[in-house]
C-alpha positions in Angstrom: 97.9 92.1 72.4 94.9 91.5 74.6 94.8 91.7 78.3 96.2 88.4 79.5 94.5 88.5 82.9 95.1 90.0 86.3 94.3 88.9 89.8 91.1 90.3 91.3 91.9 93.7 92.8 95.4 93.9 91.3 96.1 97.6 90.7 97.4 99.2 87.5 97.9 102.7 86.3 96.1 104.5 83.5 97.5 107.7 82.2 95.0 110.1 80.7 96.7 112.6 78.5 95.5 116.1 77.7 93.2 116.4 74.8 90.9 118.7 73.0 87.4 119.2 74.0 85.6 118.8 77.3 87.0 116.5 79.9 84.9 113.3 79.9 85.8 110.0 81.5 83.3 108.2 79.3 82.1 105.7 81.8 79.0 104.9 83.9 80.1 104.5 87.5 78.7 103.6 90.9 80.0 105.3 94.1 81.3 102.7 96.6 83.0 103.2 100.0 86.5 102.4 98.5 86.3 103.8 95.0 84.2 104.3 91.9 83.0 101.0 90.3 83.1 101.2 86.5 79.8 99.7 85.3 80.2 100.4 81.6 82.6 102.2 79.3 81.1 104.3 76.6 82.4 104.2 73.0 83.7 107.8 73.4 85.6 109.4 76.2 89.0 109.2 77.9 88.7 105.5 78.9 87.7 104.4 75.5 90.6 106.3 74.0 93.0 104.7 76.5 91.6 101.2 75.7 92.1 101.6 72.0 95.8 102.6 72.4 96.5 100.1 75.3 94.9 96.8 74.5 97.2 95.1 77.1 96.0 97.4 79.9 92.4 97.9 79.2 89.9 99.3 81.7 86.9 97.0 81.9 83.4 97.0 83.3 83.6 95.9 86.9 87.0 97.5 87.6 87.3 99.9 90.5 88.8 103.4 90.2 90.7 103.7 93.5 93.0 106.8 93.1 93.2 109.9 91.0 96.6 111.7 90.8 96.4 115.0 89.0 100.2 115.2 89.3 99.9 118.2 91.6 102.5 118.7 94.3 100.1 117.6 97.0 99.8 114.2 95.4 96.9 112.0 94.5 93.5 111.3 96.1 92.6 107.9 97.3 89.3 107.4 99.0 85.6 106.8 98.8 83.5 107.0 95.6 82.0 110.3 96.5 85.3 112.0 97.0 86.8 110.5 93.9 83.7 111.5 91.8 84.1 115.1 93.0 87.8 115.0 92.2 87.1 113.8 88.7 84.9 116.9 88.2 87.9 119.2 89.2 91.0 117.4 88.0 92.7 118.6 84.8 94.4 116.3 82.3 96.9 114.9 82.1 96.3 112.7 85.2 96.9 109.2 86.4 94.2 106.9 87.6 94.8 103.8 89.6 92.5 101.0 88.7 91.8 97.8 90.7 91.1 94.9 88.4 87.6 93.5 88.4 86.3 90.0 87.6 86.5 90.4 83.8 90.3 90.5 84.1 90.6 87.2 85.9 91.1 84.0 83.9 
């Protein structure tokens, strides 16, 4: 089932499970004041793995990563792109990402 469309900015959860090998998001991102803009998703990495298993909740180029929740007691991090980028370097899997739908979801 393909993604049927979302409204621009609509948020959805992506759960990245633990896996073998080095942690790798597998995306080219830009730091923005309110998150990390996903410019491209590589053919390998955690997001590519998610997209293959969840065709109805795919992360697409243009989406905005707005929150990272490593499921620690202190809760998730929501903030600017620089802070989220630094958190991605530290966070273990499994973790939950909150994604804001970009223009490729609309329609």
